C-alpha positions as CSV (number, residue, x, y, z in Angstrom):
1,M,58.1,79.4,127.0
2,A,55.5,77.6,129.1
3,R,54.1,75.9,126.0
4,T,57.6,74.6,125.1
5,K,58.1,73.4,128.6
6,S,54.9,71.4,128.6
7,I,55.7,69.8,125.3
8,L,59.2,68.8,126.6
9,T,57.6,67.5,129.8
10,E,55.1,65.4,127.8
11,A,57.9,64.1,125.5
12,K,59.8,63.0,128.6
13,Q,56.8,61.3,130.0
14,I,56.1,59.5,126.7
15,E,59.8,58.4,126.6
16,R,59.6,57.1,130.2
17,A,56.3,55.3,129.4
18,V,57.9,53.6,126.3
19,T,60.9,52.5,128.4
20,L,58.6,51.0,131.0
21,I,56.5,49.2,128.4
22,N,59.6,47.8,126.8
23,L,60.6,46.5,130.3
24,G,57.2,44.8,130.6
25,A,55.5,47.2,133.1
26,R,51.8,46.9,133.6
27,L,49.5,49.7,132.6
28,Q,48.8,50.6,136.2
29,V,52.5,51.4,136.7
30,L,52.4,53.8,133.7
31,E,49.2,55.5,135.0
32,S,50.9,56.0,138.4
33,E,54.2,57.3,137.1
34,T,53.1,59.6,134.3
35,D,50.6,62.3,133.8
36,L,49.4,60.9,130.5
37,S,45.8,60.0,130.1
38,Y,44.6,56.4,130.3
39,E,43.5,56.6,126.6
40,R,47.0,57.8,125.5
41,L,48.8,55.2,127.6
42,L,46.5,52.5,126.2
43,R,47.3,53.6,122.6
44,L,51.0,53.9,123.4
45,Y,51.1,50.5,125.0
46,K,49.4,48.8,122.0
47,E,51.7,50.7,119.6
48,V,54.9,49.8,121.5
49,S,54.2,46.3,122.5
50,G,51.9,45.3,119.7
51,R,49.3,43.9,122.0
52,S,46.8,45.0,124.6
53,P,48.0,45.4,128.2
54,S,47.5,42.6,130.7
55,K,44.4,42.8,132.9
56,G,44.1,42.2,136.6
57,Q,45.4,43.5,139.8
58,L,49.0,44.3,140.6
59,P,50.8,42.2,143.2
60,F,49.8,43.5,146.6
61,S,51.3,41.1,149.1
62,T,54.8,41.3,150.6
63,D,54.8,37.5,151.0
64,W,56.2,36.8,147.5
65,F,59.4,38.7,148.4
66,M,60.1,36.5,151.4
67,T,60.3,33.2,149.6
68,W,63.9,31.9,149.0
69,Q,64.8,32.7,145.3
70,P,62.4,35.7,145.0
71,N,64.0,37.2,148.1
72,I,67.5,36.9,146.6
73,H,66.4,38.5,143.4
74,A,64.5,41.3,145.2
75,S,67.5,41.9,147.4
76,L,69.8,42.1,144.4
77,F,67.5,44.7,142.8
78,L,66.9,46.7,146.0
79,N,70.6,46.9,146.7
80,M,71.2,48.4,143.3
81,H,68.2,50.7,143.8
82,E,69.4,51.9,147.1
83,Y,72.9,52.5,145.8
84,L,71.6,54.6,142.8
85,N,69.3,56.5,145.3
86,K,72.4,57.5,147.3
87,T,74.8,58.3,144.5
88,S,72.7,59.9,141.8
89,E,70.0,62.5,141.5
90,M,67.2,61.0,139.5
91,E,63.4,61.0,139.9
92,E,62.2,57.9,141.7
93,I,60.8,56.1,138.7
94,D,64.0,56.7,136.8
95,T,65.9,55.1,139.6
96,V,63.6,52.1,139.5
97,I,64.1,51.8,135.7
98,K,67.9,52.0,135.9
99,A,68.1,49.6,138.9
100,Y,65.9,47.2,137.0
101,Q,68.0,47.4,133.9
102,L,71.1,46.7,136.0
103,Y,69.3,43.8,137.7
104,M,68.5,42.3,134.2
105,E,72.1,42.7,133.2
106,Q,73.3,40.9,136.3
107,T,70.8,38.0,136.0
108,S,71.8,37.6,132.4
109,A,75.5,37.6,133.2
110,Q,74.9,34.9,135.8
111,N,72.7,32.8,133.4
112,L,69.8,33.2,135.8
113,E,66.1,33.5,135.0
114,P,65.0,37.0,136.1
115,L,62.3,36.3,138.7
116,L,61.5,39.9,139.4
117,S,59.3,41.8,136.8
118,V,59.6,45.5,136.6
119,T,56.1,45.8,138.0
120,R,57.2,43.7,141.1
121,A,60.4,45.8,141.4
122,W,58.3,49.0,141.3
123,R,55.9,47.5,143.9
124,L,58.9,46.5,146.1
125,V,60.1,50.1,146.2
126,K,56.6,51.2,147.2
127,F,56.5,48.6,150.0
128,V,59.9,49.8,151.3
129,D,58.8,53.5,151.1
130,N,55.7,52.6,153.1
131,G,57.6,50.7,155.7
132,M,56.0,47.4,154.8
133,L,59.5,45.9,153.9
134,T,63.0,46.9,154.7
135,M,66.6,45.8,154.3
136,T,68.4,43.9,157.0
137,K,72.1,43.0,157.2
138,C,73.0,39.3,157.3
139,T,75.1,38.5,160.4
140,K,77.2,36.0,158.5
141,C,78.0,37.5,155.1
142,G,77.2,41.2,155.7
143,G,74.9,41.4,152.6
144,H,71.7,43.4,152.9
145,Y,68.4,41.5,152.2
146,V,64.7,42.3,151.9
147,T,63.0,41.5,155.2
148,H,59.9,42.4,157.1
149,P,60.5,45.5,159.3
150,H,60.1,43.5,162.5
151,E,63.0,41.1,161.7
152,I,65.5,41.0,164.6
153,A,68.7,42.3,162.9
154,K,71.2,40.9,165.4
155,H,70.1,37.3,164.6
156,F,69.3,37.6,160.9
157,V,70.9,35.1,158.5
158,C,70.1,35.4,154.8
159,G,68.8,32.7,152.5
160,L,72.2,32.3,150.8
161,C,74.1,31.6,154.1
162,N,71.3,29.4,155.4
163,P,69.2,28.1,152.5
164,P,66.1,26.0,153.0
165,A,66.6,22.3,152.9
166,R,65.5,21.9,149.2
167,A,66.9,25.2,148.0
168,G,68.8,25.0,144.8
169,K,68.1,21.3,144.2
170,G,65.8,21.8,141.2
171,R,67.1,21.6,137.7
172,Q,64.9,24.3,136.3
173,A,66.8,26.3,133.6
174,G,68.1,29.5,135.0
175,A,67.4,28.7,138.6
176,L,69.9,29.4,141.4
177,Q,71.9,26.3,142.1
178,M,73.6,25.8,145.4
179,P,77.2,24.4,145.1
180,S,77.4,20.8,146.0
181,T,80.9,21.2,147.4
182,G,79.6,22.2,150.8
183,R,80.7,25.7,150.1
184,R,78.0,28.3,150.6
185,M,77.4,30.9,147.9
186,A,78.5,34.3,149.3
187,A,76.2,37.3,148.9
188,G,79.0,39.0,146.9
189,E,78.7,36.3,144.3
190,I,75.2,37.6,143.5
191,C,75.7,41.3,144.0
192,D,76.0,43.4,147.1
193,V,76.7,47.1,146.5
194,H,76.5,48.2,150.2
C-alpha cells in the first residue's frame, strides 16, 4: 500500500509541475513546490516546454508590486487567491495555480496584457505570507489592494481611485486605459471578490 501511495504522490507532483511549466513558472518555483529531483524537473521542463528553463534569480523585491499597473494586476490576483483560500481546501500551491488561471481569464476577458507572471504571483503570496506585503482596503471604492504593511489604512486610496498623473495615457496594446470622460474606473470593474 505504501508503494502505491508513493507512486500516486509522485504522479500528482509531476502533474502539478507540468501545470506550472505550462503557466510559465521558473524552475526554482518547481523545485520549491515539489519533491522531484532537480534532474527530473529539468528533463520534465525541457519535455513539456520544448526548451531549457530560464536562468537567473527570481524577483526578490516588493517594489515591483507597488507601481501603478503592476499593483492593480497583483491586487486582482491576490483578491482571487485570498477568496480561494477562504472558500476551498487546497494545498497552497494549488490555490496559487487556480488563482493565477482565474487572473489570466480575467485579463483576457478585459483585453488586458497580463503583467503578472505565475512566478511573480507565487512570489507575491510568499511576500504576503512573510508579512512583507499585505492587503489594504481603499477608503473610496472599498476594494482591497496590495500595499506595504505599514500603510495607514484609514487614509489609503488605491491607484484606480487616485491614479498617477500619466496613468493610462499610453497607447500600449493591452494596457489599462483610464476613461477620458472624467469618470474613474471603479475597483469592481477590474475584480474585487471581497
